[in-house]
N, C-alpha and C positions, 0 to 999 in steps of 0.2 A: 061602497067608492067606485066611478067609473072611470077611466083613462079614456079621455079627447087628443085628436089630432084635425088639428083646421087649419087650410092656407091655400094659399093661390100658387104655382110653377110656371116652370117653363114650358110646360106640357097642356095647362088649361088657363096661360095668360100671357098675353103679350106682353112687352118688353116695356112697352109705354106703356099696359097696365099694371104692370110688376116696380116700372121705378115709381108708380105714386105711393107705394106700400113699403118702401123702405125704410127700416131704423139704424139710422146715424151709429155710430159707436159711444155716442153722446149723450145722444136722446133713451139710447136702454135700459137703463137702470131706473129714470125716470118712468117709463114704458112697462115694465118688470113691478114696481111700484103700484102702480095702478093697477095692471093685471092682475096682481093679488089681491087687492079688494076690493076688487070686482065681485059680487055676488056668487058663490057657488063653487066657485074658485079655490078647491084648498091647495093646493101646487101647482106651479105655472114653469114652464119655459118656451123664448124664444129663438126660434132659431133665423134667422135672417141671413140672404145670401144674395148675392147678382142672379140665381136662377130661382132663388124661394123661398117667401117668409109665410113660416108655418109656426104657428102657437098649439104647444102640447099642455095639457090641465087633466089634473084630476080634480074631479068632482062631485057634487054631491046629488044633484038634480040632472041628468043626461038630457032627458026630456027637455030642458029653458035651457042647455048650458049654450047650444046654438046661435039662442038670440042673444043674451048674453055677450060671445064674443064678438059677435056682428057687432053690437050696439057699443063694443070697446073699439075696433078698428075703425066702425064710426066715425067713431069720436075722437078718437086719436088721431087719424089720421084727414078728418074737417072732409072728409067725401063719402056721397050719399052712396047708402048700400047699394040703389038700384047701379050704381058704376061698376060692380065688384063682385055682389052677389052670383053671379051666372059663371062666374070664374073661382070660387068656393070650393073643396069637397072636406069630407068630411066625416073620420072615421074614429069606431066608437071600438073600446077594447081592447080583445085580437089583432082584430086590423088597424089598430093604431100602434098597437106596439110591434104589429110587423111591418107598418109601416115606416117604424123610428128604425127597424134594425136595419130594412132594405137602404133607405137613406145612408144613414151612418155608415155604413159598408159599400156602397160607389154604387148601388146597383139602381137607385130611381134618380141617377143623372145623367145628364145629357152627354157625357161621354164616359161611356158603363167602365165603372171599375176605376174612377177617379179615388183618389186619397185625401185630397184636400176637405173634401165636405168634410171626412173625422176628425180635422183638428177642430174645425168648424162647429161642428155637432157636442164637443168635448171643451167647446170653449164657451160656449152659450148656458152648456148645465154649467158648469163652476162659476161663471156668472151670477145664478139665479141663486145656486146652492149660499152663494157669499153673501147673498141678499135676501138669504133664510128662507126664500120664497121655492123650496123643495123641499119635502119630507121623507118621510120613509118609502115609498114610492118611486118616487122619482129617483131618490141616492139610490136605490139597489136596480133601476131601471133602465139609466142613462151609463151610470159605472158597465151593465151587462152587454148595451149595444158597444160601447166603446173597444171593451173586452174582445168583444166577437167581431167587430170588425180587423181590429191590430190581429188576429189569429187567420180570418179571411184572408188579408191577407199576403200572410208570413206561407200560411199551407197551402194555398192555389195561387195558381201563377195569374189572375185576372190582370196586375198590373205588368206581366210582365211585355206585353204586347201593346207597342204605340199604334194608337187611335188617330193621328191628326198627321195631315200631309206630309206637314214642316219636319215633326217628329220623327216621322218613319224616314225623310228624305236623313236624316242625320245619321241614323241606326243603319241605313242602309250602308252609308259611306264608312261604319266603322266593319265592316267586313270588307272593304277592302285599303281602308288606312291600321286598322288595330286599335289605331288613338290620332286625336288631333292634336297633339302636343307639339307646337311651332310649325303649323300649317299654313300657310296662305291662301283666306278668300276674297275672289271678287265678285261682287254682287252688281250685275247686270240689270237696273233700271232699281228704283226706291220702292213700291208698293208693301202694303202690311207684310204677305203671305213670304214674300225674300227677306224681310226684316226680320220674322218671326223664329225663322228657317235661321238667318247668320244671329242671332240671338242664344240658338239651342248649342251652333256650332261653336261660337265665342266660348260658353258654359262650360264646354267640354273639352276646351286648350286651346283651341285655335286662335293666335297672337297676331297677327296681324290682319287686316280688312279691309278692301277697296272700293270703293262704290264710286260704281258707273253713271251717269244719268245724263241725259240731255240736257236740263235743267243746271247748271253748274252748281248753282244758289243749293238748291234742294239734294245733292251730292256729299256738297260742305257739310247740312244740316243732320244727315243721316251718319257720315261720317265720323262726328264729333263723338255719336253716342259712341261709339266705338274703338275710340283714338284711331281711326281709322285715315286713309286715304281719299279725297276725293277725288275724282275725272273725267272728262267728259268723253264721248263716245266719239271723238277722232281719237285721246290719246288710248285707248284702250287694248288694242294688240303689241302695248307700245311692251306692258306688264303681264305677256299672256305665258312667257319663259317662266315668271316665278310662280308663276299661281298652283295650289295646288288642287283648289276647288272653286267648280264657279257656278253660280245661283241667277239664273237668267229668269226676270216676271215683270214683261215691257209691254205695250199696247201696240209697239210696234207689227203695220202691216206682213210686213216679212222677215227674214230671217235675218237677224240682227251679226249672227258668227255664222260663218257657211264652215265648209271641209277645206278651199282652199284657203281662208284665212289661219286654222288652225297647222294646218299637213306642215307648214315649213317651221313652227315653232314646236310641234312634235317631235325634230329630231334634234333639237337645242338642249333637250330637257333630257335628253341621255337614260331614256325609261323610265324619268319617275313618273308614276302613276298620275292624269287627270282626269277629276271625278266630277262630271258637270249632269247637275239638274235643271234642266226645260220644267216650269212650273209654268209657264206662257200660257193664253189660247186667245189665237192664234199661236204657234210654235215660236219661240226664236229663234233655238238655234236647231242647223240643218239636220238631219237623218241621218244622212251620209257619212258624217263624223264620229258616228259609232263603231265603222269599219277601219278606221286608226289605231294604230300599236299603243294600249296601254290610257287607249278614252276609253271612259264606263260616261255612256251617255243613257240618265234616264227624262222620260217626258213624265206629264204629271197623270197621263194611266195608267204607267208601270206603276208610280207611287201609290194610287188610290188603291190599283189591283188588293197592294202590300199592306192596306186601309182595311180592307175588306177583310180579306184571308185570317189579321190579325185580331175583328171585328167577332167575327165567330168563332175566333180564339177563347177570346173575353167570354163568351155569351155558354160556351162550353164549361169556361170556368166557374160560369155566374150561378150555373146550376149546381152544384158545389154548396155553392153559398148559399143560397136557396134553402137543402138541406139540414144547412148547416143551423140557418136564421129558423127554423120547423123543430129542430132539438130546442134551442135555447128558449124557442118561447115556450116548451114544453116545460122547462126548470123556471118559465118564471113564475107560469103557471102554478104550478105546485108551492113555490114559497107564499104566493098571495094564501094560499090556502092555509098554508099554518100561520098568516098573520091571525085571521078569526078566531086560535083557539088559543092565542097568549089572552087576550079578556077573558074568557073562560076559564083558563088555568088562574089567572090570576084572582077570578071573584073566588076560584074552592078555594086559595089560600086563605086568603082575607077573611071566607066562612070557616076554614080549621080554624085561626088562628084566633077569632073569637069566640070559637067555642074552649077552646085551648085557657085561655085567658080567663074563661066566667066560671071553667070547670075548677083554675086555681084558685080563682078567688074564695068559691064556696069549699072547697079544700080546707082553705086556712082560718075561716072563721067555725069552722066544725074541729080544725087544731093547732089552736091559738099558741102551744107552747113550743112549735118549732122555732127554731133558729135558724137563721141567714143561710149557714151552712146547708143546713139539711133544706132549707125549700130552695135553696139554687138547682144540689144535688135532683129532686124531686120535679124542679121545673124542665132540670135538659134532656131529664128519663123519657117524660110525659112527650115532651115535646120532640123527644127520639122519633117517639110510638107513631105520633100522625104521621110527622114526614115520613117513615119507615110503609105506615096503609096507605096514604096518597103518593106513592114514584110507583106503583104500575100503573094507576088510572091514569097517572099526567102520561111514562110513557108512552100508552095506546092508546092517550085521543089524538096525541102526538100523531100516533101513523096513519091511525083513519081518517084524519083532518084532512092526508095527502092523499088519499083516494078518490075513487071516483064519486062517491056520497060521501064525502066529508061534509057538506053542509048539514046533512040529515043528524050524521053522528054526531056533532057539536047539538045539535036541536035537542038530541036524545041525550045526552052527555050530559048538559042543563036541566031537565027535565028531572031526572035520575036523585044529584045532589041539591036538587032544588035551588038553584043558584040565579034566578029568578029576580029575586029582591035585590039582592048584592051586586047583579048586572049595573042594574037600573040604577043603584047606590053611588057607583064609579061612574054612570054615565054623568049622571048629576054633577058630581063633584069635579070630573074633567073640564062639562060646560060651565060650571059656576068659575072655574081657573081660567078659563079663554074668557068668561065678559069681564072677568075681574084686570086681566094683561088689557084688553081694550081699554078698559077704565083707564087705568093706567098711563097706556099709551096717550087715550084722549086728554088726560089730565095735564101731562107733557108737552100735548098740541097747543092744548090753551096756554100754559107758561108759555112757551115761544112767544105763541102768537102777543100775550099780554106786553112780555119785554120789546117784541120788536115795536107794537105802539106805543109803549112808554118811551119808545127811541126815539122816533117818528114826532110825537106827543113837544117831547125835551128839543127835537132839531127847529121844532115850525115855531118853538118860542121863542129859541135864540135867531130865527132869520124876525119875527115880527120884533125882536127887540134891537135888532139892528137897522128898521130900517123907520 
């Protein structure tokens, strides 16, 4: 078995390419069902977010899987492979496992250390599991990756330091106010950055928002999002005495607030702090305002310096997670090695059971006068002897399978106990069971199709009769 990860993300494909390969929530089950039936695909999970589309698969023929998976993408999205193949990446086995661990932990995200991807990977796995598109490998691997990510975020400080300007501004304000409860915010300008910052403030307890804009209609539109108060530039100064936080982001060529505008209102505030964030370029707020008492003014450079510092802190924490990932990869590798021992142990137990039954049959022929109780006692004792003889070899091969030369140990164990024929019989039985299941599904599908055709024929007959 081989594990494959194939996809494209924000690093390898621009948004105009990524958006062509987005799986909608309603179409994802159909895509999974079709992917599951693709040749050589034994298990599969699709992780689809705004920044990535990835297919994880357990395959039996790795040399052909790239072709099959690429053809699936081409067929599903009706896009020629020449339009996306150069944007694809593919990882196999250890690299694929490492990639999944890094994705789930937020190390492969656009914003390093973000936690949203953890929930997205978990949901993608659960969707596949519910559709029975996963098996032993992915049921173990994806659960392990989710557990690792939770541990990484709880045991390191990778999520503690904000790495967006808007969120950094909010965290900066907490140093001044402690809490935003019952604080009044004024937005000057209705740009995306200022809107996002107000969203963070509003979520943290600020309960009154005043939206100032040159176009009053736009001020009304944005104010409605926060149950706020729209205001024109001309009336802005009237509210200065009541606000606690000012966020300014306009396209004005000069200052929209000067030191003289603020100075008279500072005295009316009775030592209440005023937190001002200028995230406009060129700047909206006169730098001399920062010299006024109890006024805290920060511009875009101040915030970006904080973001850069926090990003470096996240990278330090990411190095700790990389070490955790390396350890978890070793755990998964050990687990996969023990998987190979299960069929061998089963074959040994099957062979021993067959020998035991044959021996019991021969004994009963030679001792026909034994009663039921005596037969039961002899059967139990001889079975116990067989189990005791097998116990130590089974324990040893489990240990050896997890060691460096585990494959060689399994091969030698198989030869020593002459299990080749039993293993082959088991494989044939498993294959037959799969074929019978597939045949049963085909019969069910044909029956469903026949039923639908029958209904359609009846409907057509009714239509002809009415006409």
